[in-house]
Structures are given as C-alpha cells and as structure tokens.
ROTI-235174 format. One record per residue (C-alpha): residue in one letter; x, y, z. Coordinates in steps of 0.001 Angstrom, whole numbers, padded with zeros to 6 digits, always signed. Example, Ala and Ser with C-alpha at 12.3 -4.5 7.8 and 13.67 -1.06 7.14 Angstrom:
REM residues 2
A+012300-004500+007800/S+013670-001060+007140/
REM end
This chain:
REM residues 450
M-021664+004798+002443/T-022274+003478+005911/Q-020947+005898+008507/Q-018195+004565+010709/S-017690+005257+014387/L-015655+008378+015051/S-016452+008914+018699/P-013228+009823+020536/K-013132+006736+022729/L-009635+006912+024178/T-010005+003560+025888/P-006904+001513+026758/K-007941-000974+024065/N-008165+001658+021315/I-004857+003207+022373/L-003171-000191+022216/L-004785-000864+018835/G-003394+002467+017669/F+000110+001502+018811/Q-000353-001827+017050/H-001019+000015+013775/V+002128+002078+014301/L+004262-000962+014989/V+002852-003141+012212/S+003247-000457+009544/N+006661-000007+007971/V+006601+003798+008081/W+009994+003765+009779/L+011502+001012+007590/D+011583+002841+004255/P+013335+006043+005363/V+015831+004152+007524/F+016571+001704+004695/V+016887+004416+002045/A+019035+006692+004231/A+021383+003834+005119/A+021681+002644+001505/I+022534+006161+000319/G+024898+006736+003218/L+023298+009990+004320/P+024917+011838+007213/L+023086+011795+010539/A+021495+015219+010033/L+019902+014334+006670/S+019046+010817+007780/S+017219+012059+010863/N+015512+014748+008790/M+014191+012152+006330/V+012801+009990+009145/N+011248+012986+010909/A+009654+014282+007711/I+008076+010953+006807/F+006747+010341+010324/I+005141+013782+010487/I+003597+013674+007002/S+002417+010080+007457/G+000701+011063+010689/L-000908+014196+009299/V-002183+012496+006137/T-003455+009514+008150/L-005444+011883+010377/V-006910+013887+007494/Q-007707+010777+005444/A-009465+008972+008291/T-011512+011949+009455/R-012210+014039+006347/L-011182+012552+002992/V-011305+008841+002166/R-012923+008207+005590/L-011549+004694+005921/P-009311+003208+008664/I-006199+003416+006497/V-002670+004181+007665/Q-000485+006240+005325/G+003241+005921+004844/P+006072+006080+002297/S+005612+003974-000826/A+008205+001249-001344/A+007878+001873-005096/F+010233+004827-004604/D+012917+003119-002515/A+015162+002036-005397/L+014701+005354-007199/M+015545+007377-004103/I+018653+005268-003471/A+019803+005621-007089/A+019223+009379-007038/G+020902+009733-003645/T+024032+007817-004609/A+024263+009962-007757/G+023931+013156-005730/S+020555+013985-007287/L+018239+014021-004279/A+017197+017581-005144/A+016044+016396-008584/A+014294+013428-006962/G+012395+015722-004595/T+011444+017991-007498/S+010187+014992-009498/I+007999+013819-006623/F+006669+017343-006116/I+005692+017743-009795/A+004207+014245-010094/S+002179+014808-006935/L+000800+018109-008254/I-000192+016475-011556/F-002211+013807-009770/L-003645+016377-007380/V-005008+018325-010371/L-006444+015106-011837/C-008255+014544-008543/L-009526+018104-008124/T-010832+018160-011708/R-012532+014778-011086/V-010677+013198-014011/I-009415+010552-011598/E-012981+009268-011238/N-012699+007835-014728/L-010666+005112-013008/R-013900+003859-011480/F-013896+000976-013957/L-010905-000371-012035/F-013211-001370-009193/A-015012-004177-011010/P-014472-007362-008933/I-012331-008927-011662/V-009934-005940-011566/S-009941-005141-007864/G-009654-008835-006975/V-006505-009227-009065/I-004981-006040-007599/I-005761-006989-003983/F-004399-010490-004555/L-001176-009105-006031/V-000821-006569-003212/G-000701-009551-000847/V+001733-011427-003091/S+003962-008341-003388/L+004007-007947+000377/S+004872-011626+000802/G+008213-011249-001032/F+009477-008679+001454/T+007887-010622+004301/L+009606-013922+003557/S+012974-012217+003151/E+012605-010759+006654/F+011159-014023+007989/L+014077-016151+006742/G+016810-013641+007531/G+017580-012530+003976/A+018398-014598+000905/P+020569-017697+000437/G+024200-016700+000963/D+023393-013861+003355/K+024806-014024+006848/G+022111-015264+009172/F+019922-016749+006435/A+017790-019580+007888/D+019742-019355+011137/P+017988-021414+013844/K+017732-018390+016132/V+016286-016245+013349/L+013736-018926+012489/A+012839-019416+016153/V+012020-015709+016483/S+010076-015430+013218/I+008147-018676+013755/L+007255-017760+017339/T+006009-014348+016173/T+003873-015836+013401/V+002462-018585+015610/L+001432-016049+018237/V-000301-013873+015636/V-002177-016812+014110/V-003145-018512+017381/L-004229-015336+019161/S-006077-013874+016166/Q-007928-017124+015441/F-008520-018578+018894/G-007993-015660+021274/K-010834-013748+022923/G-011242-010049+023664/L-007997-008111+023996/W-005901-011217+023313/R-007398-011384+019830/S-007539-007660+019151/L-003917-007075+020199/S-002515-010258+018669/Y+000000-008386+016491/L+001218-006174+019309/I+001623-009117+021713/A+003512-011099+019083/L+005779-008131+018340/V+006711-007667+022008/A+007278-011388+022567/G+009286-011781+019360/T+011464-008766+020131/A+012118-010032+023657/L+013256-013405+022290/A+015433-011686+019675/I+017130-009647+022411/A+017708-012836+024411/F+019320-014427+021347/G+021486-011372+020722/L+019790-010639+017377/S+019041-007006+018147/D+021197-004071+019185/F+019595-000871+020452/S+022856+000858+021347/G+022501+003188+018350/V+019515+004855+019982/A+021801+006780+022332/S+023273+008789+019460/K+019878+010055+018285/P+018620+013433+019570/W+015423+013729+021601/I+013932+016587+019608/G+014210+017183+015866/L+012431+019390+013321/P+012420+018783+009552/T+014315+021252+007362/F+012753+022934+004325/M+014272+021555+001092/P+017301+019971+002821/Y+018782+018598-000419/G+018785+021895-002308/G+016423+023970-004455/F+014151+022855-007299/T+016110+020900-009916/F+014254+019353-012851/D+015810+016391-014659/A+013605+014642-017228/A+015610+011412-016957/I+014819+011295-013241/F+011259+012621-013519/V+009945+009945-015913/P+010678+006906-013696/F+009431+008822-010647/F+006172+009609-012453/I+005763+005943-013351/A+006487+005012-009738/Y+003753+007420-008656/M+001354+005497-010891/V+002369+002397-008929/A+001550+004191-005676/V-001878+005145-007041/M-002569+001539-008047/E-001501+000370-004601/A-003761+002925-002949/L-006749+001892-005076/G-006173-001729-004127/V-005912-000852-000429/Y-009069+001301-000526/Q-010939-001558-002152/A-009552-004082+000327/A-010652-001927+003270/T-014193-001626+001977/E-014335-005344+001150/I-013300-006225+004710/Q-015799-003786+006201/G-018619-004799+003899/T-019099-001303+002453/K-019049+000135-001059/L-016180+002274-002324/E-017564+005508-003772/N-016152+007857-006386/K-015749+010723-003943/Q-013721+008516-001610/V-011324+007744-004449/R-011126+011401-005459/Y-010638+012751-001949/G-008330+009943-000863/L-005946+010214-003808/A-006017+014015-003526/G-004983+013742+000125/E-002131+011412-000753/A-000971+013727-003555/A-001006+016795-001318/G+000839+014902+001413/S+003449+013633-001040/A+004081+017147-002374/L+004506+018519+001149/S+006739+015601+002139/S+009072+016244-000812/L+009561+019827+000373/I+010871+018784+003810/G+013064+015864+002817/G+010635+012931+002657/F+009017+011126-000242/T+005565+009920-001237/T+002819+008790+001087/T+000345+006043+000204/A-002104+003672+001882/Y-000553+000638+003595/P-001920-002871+002917/Q-000543-004488+006086/N-002614-002176+008282/V-005746-003002+006306/A-005000-006664+006980/L-005293-005903+010698/L-008935-004944+010158/K-009711-008531+009234/V-008172-010138+012312/T-009266-007589+014921/D-012593-006065+015934/E-011883-002985+013812/G-013131-004636+010643/K-016429-005699+012186/T-017186-002473+014056/R-015898-000226+011231/T-014184+002024+013737/R-011546+004549+012696/V-010542+005510+016217/P-007396+003299+016459/V-006123+004622+013112/I-006739+008209+014234/I-004756+007476+017394/A-001999+005972+015225/G-001899+009200+013192/V-001391+011239+016346/I+001377+008881+017481/F+003152+009230+014122/V+003110+013033+014361/V+004505+012930+017900/L+007200+010425+016917/G+008129+012703+014021/F+009475+015191+016529/I+011315+012530+018584/P+014081+010931+016484/K+015173+008789+019436/A+011770+007064+019514/G+011901+006536+015765/A+015296+004927+016139/V+013881+002387+018592/L+011197+001400+016090/S+013712+001161+013263/L+015754-001352+015254/I+012955-003913+015682/P+014571-007190+014521/S+013891-008304+010948/P+012587-011788+011846/V+009977-010159+014095/I+008834-007932+011235/G+008709-010953+008906/G+006793-012973+011460/I+004180-010238+011824/F+003769-009518+008118/L+003414-013173+007054/P-000191-013640+008268/A-000991-010069+007187/A+000060-010849+003606/A-001892-014117+003713/S-004979-012204+004833/L-004753-009856+001856/I-004320-012765-000549/S-007448-014423+000832/T-009341-011121+000546/G-008360-010869-003118/F-009375-014492-003664/N-012775-013901-002076/T-013264-010840-004290/L-012480-012883-007403/R-015067-015451-006331/K-017718-012787-007015/V-016773-012761-010707/E-019069-014749-012957/S-017422-018062-013779/T-017120-017756-017556/E-014254-018968-019699/R-013241-015453-020746/N-013279-014185-017162/Q-011092-017074-016066/V-008627-016417-018893/V-008372-012733-017928/I-007846-013584-014241/G-005327-016339-014922/L-003224-014375-017406/S-003244-011236-015251/L-002081-013103-012146/L+000524-015016-014152/L+001959-011833-015689/G+001854-009949-012398/I+003716-012692-010549/A+006146-013984-013206/L+006936-011039-015502/P+008816-008893-012929/S+011257-011727-012332/A+011638-012515-016041/L+012416-008860-016872/S+014541-008074-013845/G+017471-006968-016032/L+015708-003907-017418/E+016783-000405-016411/G+015257+003050-016059/G+011532+003625-016421/A+010974+000158-017895/H+012527-001371-014779/V+010237+000669-012514/F+007183-000512-014446/F+008008-004175-015009/S+009603-004753-011608/N+006332-004027-009797/S+003910-006954-009779/I+000964-004758-008769/L+001377-002364-011687/V+002017-005162-014208/G-000994-007123-012995/A-003204-004027-012904/F-002367-003036-016477/A-002710-006648-017632/V-006168-007163-016145/V-007452-003799-017430/I-006154-004385-020976/L-007237-008034-021120/K-010667-007185-019727/L-011038-004506-022400/L-009931-006768-025261/L-011550-010055-024245/I-014695-008919-022415/D-015684-005274-022850/L-015078-004854-026608/P-016710-008186-027599/N-019711-007335-025413/L-019936-003878-026979/V-019798-005338-030491/A-022398-007948-029566/R-024735-005270-028205/K-024348-003106-031293/T-024810-006094-033566/G-027841-007156-031582/K-029356-003678-031805/T-028669-003520-035539/T-030244-006931-036067/A-033254-005994-033949/K-033649-002710-035843/A-033433-004464-039202/A-035984-007029-038061/A-038308-004262-036901/E-037966-002425-040207/T-038693-005639-042093/T-041754-006241-039958/D-042971-002682-040491/A-042474-003014-044232/G-044356-006279-044242/D-047204-004794-042233/G-047391-001910-044694/A-047509-004243-047651/E-050326-006259-046110/T-052239-003063-045367/K-051991-002048-048942/
REM end
C-alpha cells in the first residue's frame, strides 16, 4: 500500500479542510434526530450527542493513523436510526445498547481471528462497484428529501425559499469544485455551507435560539439507560443492522482506495472493521450507538486536493475537532441547527460523486453477458426491492429496507450462481477431459510400443 502523508501540517488550509469534513458529515444529525424522535429529556439527549461526538472523533483518529490508514471520517450508522427510535419509544434503550454491545463484540472477534478476511471476495470490481454505486443512491434519497424540504404534503416542501437555499448551495459546490482554483476549490463545501446558511437565516428558515439552553461543558454518563438487558427480539434486528454497517464500511473503504488510486488490503479491512467494532461497543456503554465510515466524506476526496495528494491530515484534524465538540454540547447544538436545505444542497453533489465512482469501478468489469446480467439484476433489486417490501416488519424490514445490503447480497449470490460456479464446473470438466485425453494418449503410445 502506498504510504500517505501524515506530517502534522497544521496549515490554515488543512484546518479549514478538517472543519469542512466535520460540517459535511452528519455525525450530529443522527443523534439529534433519534433523540428528538424518541422524546428524550435534555440530559439524555445531550448525553447521546456528546457520546457520539467523542467516539466518532476517537475512532476517526485511530482509524486514520493506526488501523485502516485511510482518510475516512467515522460516525453513527443511519442503519440503526429506526431501531433506536423504536426501542426508545418502547422504553427498551437498555436492551438496544446491550444488543449493539454484543453485536460489536461478535464482529470484533471475527476481525481479531481474521475470519473477516474471508470477505475479501467482496472486493472484486463487480461487487464493490455495485456496493459503491448503491451507497451513492442510498445517500441520494436522504439528500433529496433535505434538498426539497421534505416530502409532498410536508410544510415547506418545494417552498421557493427552501429551493433558493438548496440550489444556491449546490451551485456553489459544483462551480467552485469544478472551476475554482486553490483554496476556492478545496474549500468548496465549506464556502457553500456558510453561504447557504447565511441565506437561510436571511429567509428566516433557521432558528438558533435553542442553543442558549445547552450547557457549555458536558461529560457522557456510563450506561445512562440502565444495566445490561438482553432481549432476543431486539438483538436480532440490531445484529442484522450491524451487517448493514459492515457492508457500508466495506463500500466506503473501497471507494476511498478507488479515489486515491491505491489497493485495499486484507489487513486494512481487518483492522478497520475491528476499530469500528471496538468503537461501537464503547459507544453503547456511554449512551451512543454504532460508528461506521461515512461515504459523504469520502466524496470530498474526489473534489478536493485530498484525493490526489492522499493526505490524511484534514481527517485527523476533523477527529480532534469531534472529540473537542463532544465536550461542548452548545457547539454541537449549533451544528445540529444547520438548515436542512443547506445539508441537502451539500450532499447532492457528494452523492453524485459516489455514484460516478461506482460506475467507473463497474467499467473495469469484463463486458460479458453474464457479468451484465449480474450487475443489472443487483442494481435493480437494490434500488427497487426496498420500496416494494416497505410493509415488512422486524428483522425482515431491517434487511429489505436497506438498498446497500439488498444489493450486496444480490450481487454476491448472483455472482456465485451465474459466474463462479459455472466457471468452477468448466475448469473441473476441462481438467477431467484433459486428463482423459492424456490417459488415452498414454495408452495409445503404450500400444504402439508393444
């Protein structure tokens, strides 16, 4: 693996790039959304935000410097949002935390025993390309909802002011990242975020008055929801959701190496997933939930100098910022109140970048009829099946509602059935035929000798 720059260059540019990673990630969105949906009191809500900020920062630092050694930002996995909300509204957050803790330890053992390396077959271009493509598509659903101001029927949907903010933000990102030079290009997301937020404030679309009620200093509490409580009915869907997080992480790792022009190695997968598992287990003990690699931050590598220079310095700076913010709830509250159309406007080109990365990866696949069938069916199932089976509940809902997991399983199974097994049979048949021909030849030679 090509070594990346780790020199501690605390230049203004790298510091701003680090802040850009913090602002573009949705580390603050998941805990704020989940806490609000559950209706947690201020103490538990602040604790959840603090815990996730601190763990996200620590895991980001360890991953970038010691484990996966890629410029990847860590944060809570959205695959757990619905499960956390359901458990919280049912008063079962203790069981949810226990489920995450156990699932994390299981995957940590799989990593430490190197069993996880058997997933190496997932990195064939036909598999990784489908996963990366679907990561971008999955991100686009959330992005467009924020961009448009919700769904039809929601207050503010397609409001002219909302669209003005989101369109301005997107235009700035695209124009600056494609035509800007130097810092203008490198900080395109940060500039767009500031400009979009300023316009949203002018339009009265944002309200930061809630920041005043947040304390300046806050420390996470050990097991704030209660002691260990195992519930099999809660554990199973959480374990499945953890599989989703692993699939997402694998796709993000692959996307990062594709953008940087490097090769993803087995030890990176092993160390990276082990770091995420350890971080998730620790997070569950102080009131947070899982941590996984974020695709939107990887997308930044493609539109800034980070992808070309392979530097990890901005991501390391972002990790430090996350840890600091974890002890300052008031600062986290400011981030959580960034207007939705600004977030949508920023994520739109980021999602598009991931989709194009997946497409470019799939272009490396040999253009055979069977390969095209596997790619087409996998993308179709990953995109369409979650919507078609939206009425399912429990573990089945967790599995079939996630396009990344559906597409990943589809491409692996279809590749096995349509490509790998036929090739294996053909090789064995070919060897048997060759052996029989050789035996016939030997017999003939013997007869002639006689």
